[in-house]
Structures are given as structure tokens and as C-alpha cells.
C-alpha positions as CSV (number, residue, x, y, z in Angstrom):
1,X,73.8,42.8,65.1
2,X,76.8,41.7,63.2
3,X,78.7,38.5,63.4
4,X,82.5,38.7,64.4
5,X,83.1,35.2,65.6
6,X,82.8,34.1,69.1
7,X,85.0,33.0,72.0
8,X,85.1,29.5,70.8
9,X,85.2,30.1,67.0
10,X,87.8,32.1,65.2
11,X,86.2,33.8,62.2
12,X,88.5,35.5,59.7
13,X,87.4,39.1,58.4
14,X,86.4,37.5,55.1
15,X,84.1,35.0,56.7
16,X,82.6,37.5,58.9
17,X,81.9,39.9,56.1
18,X,80.3,37.0,54.1
19,X,77.9,36.1,57.0
20,X,76.9,39.8,57.4
21,X,76.3,40.4,53.7
22,X,74.2,37.4,53.5
23,X,72.0,38.6,56.4
24,X,71.8,42.1,54.9
25,X,70.9,40.7,51.4
26,X,68.5,38.2,53.0
27,X,69.9,35.5,50.9
28,X,71.2,32.0,51.9
29,X,74.9,31.8,52.7
30,X,76.5,28.9,50.8
31,X,79.7,27.9,52.4
32,X,82.3,25.5,50.8
33,X,85.6,24.4,52.1
34,X,87.5,21.3,53.0
35,X,85.9,19.0,55.4
36,X,86.9,19.8,58.9
37,X,87.3,23.6,58.4
38,X,84.3,24.5,60.6
39,X,81.5,24.9,58.1
40,X,78.8,23.2,60.3
41,X,80.1,24.8,63.2
42,X,79.8,28.3,61.6
43,X,76.0,28.0,61.8
44,X,76.1,27.0,65.5
45,X,78.3,30.0,66.3
46,X,76.2,32.5,64.3
47,X,73.2,31.5,66.1
48,X,75.0,31.7,69.4
49,X,76.5,35.0,68.8
50,X,73.1,36.6,67.6
51,X,71.2,34.9,70.4
52,X,69.0,32.9,68.0
53,X,67.7,29.4,67.9
54,X,69.4,27.0,65.4
55,X,67.4,24.5,63.4
56,X,69.6,21.9,61.7
57,X,68.8,19.9,58.6
58,X,71.5,17.4,57.9
59,X,71.3,16.1,54.3
60,X,71.8,12.4,53.4
61,X,72.1,10.7,50.0
62,X,68.3,9.7,50.4
63,X,67.0,13.1,51.4
64,X,64.3,14.7,49.4
65,X,63.5,18.4,49.4
66,X,59.9,17.7,50.2
67,X,61.0,16.3,53.5
68,X,62.1,19.8,54.5
69,X,58.7,21.1,53.9
70,X,56.4,18.3,55.2
71,X,55.6,14.7,54.8
72,X,52.1,13.3,54.5
73,X,51.7,9.8,56.3
74,X,48.9,8.3,54.3
75,X,49.6,4.8,55.7
76,X,48.8,5.8,59.4
77,X,45.7,7.6,58.2
78,X,44.4,4.5,56.4
79,X,45.2,2.4,59.5
80,X,43.4,4.8,61.7
81,X,40.3,4.9,59.4
82,X,40.0,1.1,59.6
83,X,40.3,1.4,63.4
84,X,37.6,4.0,63.6
85,X,39.9,6.6,65.0
86,X,38.5,10.2,64.9
87,X,41.8,11.6,64.1
88,X,41.1,10.8,60.5
89,X,38.7,13.8,60.1
90,X,41.5,16.1,60.3
91,X,44.2,15.5,57.6
92,X,46.6,17.8,59.4
93,X,47.1,15.1,62.0
94,X,49.0,13.2,59.4
95,X,51.2,15.8,58.2
96,X,54.9,15.8,59.7
97,X,56.4,19.1,59.7
98,X,59.9,19.5,58.2
99,X,62.8,21.8,59.1
100,X,61.7,24.6,56.8
101,X,58.2,24.5,58.1
102,X,59.5,24.6,61.6
103,X,61.7,27.6,60.7
104,X,59.0,29.5,58.8
105,X,56.4,29.1,61.6
106,X,58.8,30.6,64.3
107,X,57.6,33.8,65.8
108,X,61.4,34.9,66.2
109,X,64.0,34.7,63.6
110,X,66.0,31.5,63.6
111,X,69.2,30.3,61.9
112,X,68.5,27.4,59.6
113,X,71.4,25.1,58.6
114,X,71.1,23.1,55.5
115,X,74.2,20.9,56.1
116,X,76.0,19.1,53.2
117,X,73.6,19.9,50.5
118,X,75.7,18.2,47.9
119,X,75.1,14.9,49.5
120,X,71.5,14.7,48.0
121,X,70.3,14.1,44.5
122,X,71.4,16.7,41.9
123,X,67.8,18.0,41.7
124,X,67.6,18.5,45.4
125,X,68.8,22.3,45.3
126,X,66.6,23.0,42.4
127,X,63.5,21.7,44.2
128,X,64.1,24.3,47.0
129,X,64.6,27.4,44.8
130,X,61.0,28.8,45.1
131,X,60.7,28.0,48.8
132,X,64.2,29.6,49.8
133,X,63.5,32.5,47.5
134,X,60.0,33.5,48.4
135,X,60.1,32.0,51.9
136,X,56.7,30.2,51.4
137,X,55.3,26.9,50.2
138,X,51.9,25.3,49.6
139,X,50.5,22.4,51.4
140,X,48.0,20.6,49.0
141,X,46.6,18.4,51.6
142,X,45.2,21.3,53.6
143,X,44.9,23.9,50.9
144,X,47.2,26.4,52.7
145,X,50.3,28.5,52.1
146,X,52.8,28.3,54.8
147,X,54.7,31.8,54.8
148,X,57.8,32.7,57.0
149,X,56.7,34.9,59.9
150,X,60.4,36.0,60.2
151,X,62.8,35.3,57.4
152,X,65.3,32.9,58.8
153,X,69.2,33.2,58.3
154,X,69.9,30.4,56.1
155,X,73.4,28.8,56.0
156,X,74.0,26.1,53.5
157,X,77.2,24.0,53.5
158,X,78.7,22.0,50.7
159,X,81.9,19.8,50.5
160,X,82.0,20.0,46.7
161,X,81.1,16.4,46.1
162,X,78.8,17.6,43.3
163,X,78.4,20.7,41.2
164,X,75.4,22.8,42.4
165,X,73.0,24.1,39.7
166,X,73.4,27.5,38.4
167,X,69.9,28.6,39.3
168,X,70.6,27.7,42.8
169,X,73.9,29.5,43.1
170,X,72.4,32.6,41.7
171,X,70.2,32.9,44.8
172,X,72.9,32.3,47.3
173,X,75.8,34.5,48.7
174,X,78.9,32.4,48.2
175,X,81.9,32.1,50.5
176,X,84.9,29.5,50.3
177,X,86.6,29.0,53.7
178,X,90.2,28.9,52.6
179,X,92.3,26.5,54.8
180,X,93.7,28.5,57.9
181,X,97.3,29.8,57.6
182,X,99.7,29.1,60.4
183,X,98.8,32.1,62.4
184,X,95.2,31.7,62.1
185,X,95.7,28.0,63.2
186,X,97.5,29.2,66.3
187,X,94.6,31.3,67.3
188,X,92.3,28.2,66.8
189,X,94.4,26.2,68.9
190,X,94.5,28.8,71.6
191,X,90.7,28.8,71.7
192,X,90.6,25.1,72.3
193,X,93.7,24.9,74.5
194,X,94.6,28.1,76.2
195,X,97.3,26.6,78.3
196,X,99.1,24.8,75.8
197,X,102.9,24.9,75.5
198,X,104.1,27.1,72.8
199,X,106.9,24.6,71.8
200,X,104.4,22.0,71.5
201,X,102.2,24.1,69.1
202,X,105.2,25.0,67.0
203,X,106.6,21.5,66.5
204,X,103.1,20.1,66.0
205,X,102.3,22.7,63.4
206,X,105.6,21.9,61.6
207,X,104.5,18.3,61.3
208,X,101.0,19.0,60.4
209,X,101.8,21.4,57.5
210,X,104.6,19.1,56.4
211,X,102.1,16.2,56.2
212,X,99.6,18.3,54.4
213,X,102.4,19.3,51.7
214,X,103.2,15.7,51.0
215,X,102.7,15.0,47.2
216,X,100.2,12.3,46.6
217,X,98.5,12.2,49.9
218,X,94.9,11.2,49.5
219,X,93.3,12.6,52.6
220,X,95.0,15.8,54.0
221,X,94.5,16.2,57.7
222,X,92.0,19.0,58.6
223,X,91.7,21.6,61.4
224,X,89.5,19.2,63.5
225,X,91.9,16.6,63.1
226,X,94.8,18.7,64.2
227,X,92.7,19.8,67.3
228,X,92.2,16.2,68.2
229,X,95.8,15.2,67.7
230,X,97.0,18.0,70.0
231,X,94.6,16.7,72.6
232,X,96.2,13.3,72.3
233,X,99.7,14.8,72.6
234,X,99.1,16.6,75.6
235,X,97.3,13.6,77.2
236,X,100.1,11.2,76.6
237,X,102.7,13.9,77.3
238,X,104.8,13.1,74.2
239,X,108.5,14.1,74.8
240,X,109.7,17.2,73.0
241,X,112.4,15.1,71.2
242,X,109.9,12.8,69.5
243,X,108.4,15.8,67.8
244,X,111.5,17.7,67.1
245,X,112.4,15.5,64.2
246,X,109.0,16.4,62.6
247,X,109.9,16.3,59.0
248,X,107.0,14.0,57.5
249,X,109.7,12.6,54.9
250,X,111.8,11.2,57.7
251,X,109.3,9.9,60.2
252,X,105.7,8.9,60.8
253,X,104.1,11.4,63.3
254,X,103.4,10.0,66.7
255,X,99.7,9.0,67.3
256,X,99.2,9.5,63.5
257,X,95.8,7.8,63.6
258,X,94.4,11.1,64.4
259,X,95.9,12.8,61.4
260,X,95.9,10.0,58.7
261,X,92.6,8.4,58.0
262,X,93.4,5.7,55.4
263,X,96.0,3.1,54.9
264,X,97.3,4.6,51.6
265,X,98.4,7.7,53.2
266,X,100.2,5.7,56.1
267,X,102.0,3.6,53.5
268,X,103.1,6.7,51.6
269,X,104.7,8.3,54.5
270,X,106.3,5.0,55.6
271,X,107.8,4.6,51.9
272,X,108.9,8.2,52.1
273,X,110.6,7.7,55.6
274,X,112.2,4.4,54.3
275,X,113.6,6.0,51.2
276,X,114.9,8.9,53.1
277,X,116.7,6.6,55.5
278,X,118.4,4.7,52.6
279,X,119.5,8.0,51.1
280,X,121.0,9.0,54.2
281,X,123.2,5.8,54.5
């Protein structure tokens, strides 16, 4: 079964090939790209298209690799021993299974998403090398080896906040999601809003790509922000003439809060608009 995108997710040929190559090689797929380009959604759509269960492990700055395997709750066991609870006789009662354990013990193949791996400590990827390579790990408290019944399809996302170790990269199949070109963006919009007016799409894309090209902009608007912006434009029924003058150097986009996410970028566009108006006098 090959991944070719879904009705709700537009996958380029390169992305589909990367997913299928990772599945054939039985290696984790490491996906990078700008925030908002659909990296997390990719795992959801791969699972949906292949009819497999999705297990999601969202990484935070405080996440440790061990948490993906299991955690031993020694405090609860000590408390139960003081209360005379018979649970203390079986240490397995105090092991909290992590997402990797959950994926490994599944009777059917699952899709395992390790989301935003670069948020964690630099040693986090290295601490999972053996487990992701051999698809097994050792539980010291119970003296048992947990092996994957069915090798999961592993998708790992990164926003490039940190460089990942070479040893980790060698074990992955890598794909960078390039920012969608105009025609691909039209397909994405059509998936979300099949009945949207062609004129609105054309004018909104003109403004969107103009804003992305503004020199010095700190946070370029992403695909997901464009989708949100279009939803607002349709809901507010913005007149065509408001969008027709869409050059980002001349005007701030209507409902710009969906596209611009910090005050520096808003001030930058305002300054550009002011300077353009002065030059036109």
C-alpha cells in the first residue's frame, strides 16, 4: 500500500516518494520544513490513508527519551508499601508505558509520530538510536526485553531549531517540505474550501506571496495561516476592491492578524506603506 496523499491533504510527488521510501527501507522518516507546512498533519494522513492507528508523541523542552519507553513510579510504590497495598508485590504495576512501548506491543502495525524532536535536549535523539534501530528496549525493573511485534512506521518532525546528531540522521530517511508554489497552494485551498471564488483566491495569493517576499520580515506567514485568513475573508465577505490593491508595500492586508504574528512585522509593513505613500505624492 503506497501513500499518495488523501482527499484532505495535498502531497507532492516528492513527499509521497519519501514516505514510501521510508516504509520500504523500514527507517524513520525525518521531515523538516517551515512551521505550518503540514509536517504533523502528514503523519495523521499517512495513518488515515493506510488504515493504521496513529500514536502521537509530542516533544517538549523537558521531554526525556526514557519517557517514550517507560517510567517507573517509585514514589507510588513506596506509599503503597507503607499502606500495606498488595500491589507492591508486582513492580510492573508501577511502570507507566511510553509511546514507543505502546507502538511496539501493538499486534497491528501503527504509525508513530515523534513530533518536533528538536525541541528536546540535544542528547534526546541519540538516546533513542538503539530503540529506533533495533525496535527493542530493555526494562531493568522487570528484567524483560520489549520487542516490536510489528515494526511501526515512524515519522519524526523537526522545525530546525537545533542541529540533530549525525548518528541519528544516518538512521533516518530525510525529506524537506519546500514551501508550496502558487499552483500547489491553489490545490491546498481547494481541498479546504471547494466553493471559494477564483478571484478571491487569486487576489489573496497575490497579497500572501507579496508579504512573504517583504525584506526583513521576521515571521513569514505559513500555509495554515493562509487557510485561516481565507476563512476570515469569506466569513466577513471582504469587498473585492479592498483586496485588489494588494501590494504589501502599499497597504496592510485586511484582517492581517491571521497572517502576521508579531508587532515587528506589522510595524515593518506600516512603514513600507507610509514610505510608498510619501513617494507617490
